[in-house]
N, C-alpha and C positions, 0 to 999 in steps of 0.2 A: 250707460244703462242699456241692458239688453231688452230687447223687444221679444215677446212670447207671441208668435203668431195665433196661438189657440187661445189668447186672452180674450179677444172680443167676441169670438165664437161661444167661450163659456159664459159670457153675459146673458144669452139667451137660452142656455140650457140649466144652469146652475140654479138651485133653489136657495133661499135664505135658510140657513140650517137651524137657527133659534129665534127667540123674540117674538114681538107681537106679530112680525109678518114671516113668521116660520111658514115656510112652504111656498113663498111667493117667489118667482122667478125674478132674478136681480134686476133686470132692466124694467120690470113692472112697479119697481119699490118707489113710492112717493117721493118727491121732491124734498118735503119737510122731514122726512125720516133721513135721508142723506145729508141734508144739512145739519142735523142734530149730530150725526157721526162727524162731519166737518168740524163743529164746534168742539165736540167731546174727545175726538180721536178716532181714527178708523181703526179696525182691529190689526193685530200684526198678521203677517204673511199673505198668502194668496187671496184670501177673502176680503182683507183690507184693500189690496189692490184692486180686486175687481169692484168693489163698492167705490172707491175713489175714481175709478175709470167710468164708472156709471154716472156718477156725480159730476164730472168734467163734461161728458157727453150731454147731459140734460141741461146743466149751466150755460153751454154754448149753443144751445138750440140745435144740436146735431141729431136729435132722436131720429131722423130717416135713416141714420145708420143702422138702427135695430131691424128695420123694416127689411134691409138687404140681407142682414145676417141671418134673419128667419128664414129667407128664401134659400139659403144656401146650407143651413143645419139640417 
C-alpha cells in the first residue's frame, strides 16, 4: 500500500462534498456519522480513504494529530 503524504493534510482542508454534513471539514465530522459509513461502507476513491482515515484517527483517540496538521496547513 502506497502512503500519500498529502492525505493527512487533506483531512484538515477538504470539505464533505454532499449529504447532511456538506461543507464540513472532514476532521470535524462527528464520530457517529463516520461509524455509519463504517457499517454501510465508505465511498470509493479518495473521499472514502479520507473518511476512513478520520474514523481510524478518532477511534484510536489520536485527534491531537489534527491540531498539529492545522498548524502546518
